[in-house]
C-alpha positions in Angstrom: -13.2 13.3 -4.1 -9.5 12.4 -5.4 -8.8 8.6 -6.7 -7.6 6.4 -3.9 -8.5 9.0 -1.2 -10.1 6.7 1.1 -7.6 3.8 0.5 -4.5 6.9 1.4 -6.6 7.8 4.8 -7.0 4.6 5.7 -3.0 4.1 5.3 -2.4 6.9 7.0 -4.6 6.2 10.3 -3.1 3.2 11.1 0.4 3.6 9.1 2.1 3.2 12.9 0.3 -0.2 13.3 1.0 -1.3 9.6 4.4 -0.5 9.5 5.2 -2.1 12.8 4.1 -5.4 12.1 4.7 -5.0 8.1 8.6 -3.7 8.4 9.9 -3.1 4.7 7.0 -4.5 2.9 4.6 -3.1 0.1 1.0 -3.4 1.3 -1.8 -3.8 -0.9 -5.0 -1.5 0.5 -8.5 -1.9 -1.5 -11.9 -0.6 -0.6 -10.4 0.9 3.2 -9.2 -2.7 3.6 -5.5 -4.2 3.9 -5.8 -7.4 0.9 -1.7 -8.5 1.4 1.7 -7.5 2.2 4.6 -8.1 -0.9 8.2 -8.0 -0.6 8.3 -5.5 -3.6 6.5 -3.3 -5.2 6.6 -5.4 -8.7 4.9 -8.5 -6.7 2.2 -6.3 -4.8 1.4 -4.6 -8.2 1.2 -8.3 -10.2 -0.3 -9.9 -7.7 -3.2 -7.1 -7.4 -4.1 -6.7 -11.0 -4.1 -10.5 -11.6 -6.4 -10.8 -8.4 -8.9 -8.0 -9.5 -8.0 -6.9 -12.9 -8.9 -3.4 -12.4 -6.8 -0.8 -11.1 -8.9 0.1 -7.9 -6.0 -0.9 -5.5 -3.7 1.4 -3.9 0.1 0.1 -3.2 2.2 1.8 0.1 5.3 0.8 1.6 6.4 1.1 5.2 10.4 1.0 5.8 12.0 0.7 8.9 14.2 3.7 10.0 17.1 2.9 12.8 16.5 2.7 16.1 12.9 0.5 15.5 11.4 4.1 14.0 8.8 3.8 11.6 7.9 5.9 9.1 5.5 5.3 6.2 6.4 6.6 2.4 3.4 6.2 0.2 3.5 4.9 -3.4 0.5 4.3 -5.7 -0.4 2.1 -8.4 -1.7 4.2 -10.7 -2.5 3.6 -14.4 -3.7 6.5 -16.5 -5.5 4.8 -19.9 -4.3 6.8 -22.5 
């Protein structure tokens, strides 16, 4: 299983509802649960890293398209220890 695979599938399964409820927001998903929504990627990442102190969360972006259609573009908060 790939890192964040459960969180990715959770987001994809619920993306229409999430993007309708939280348009233009960055969503933080952890352990198959939506744990927060933020206005910027930086806010989502910094709030999550200070709260969980581990890189075991996933950040996804929900934009709003013309005519009220929604689409989900996924952004991943990943950290690779060097």
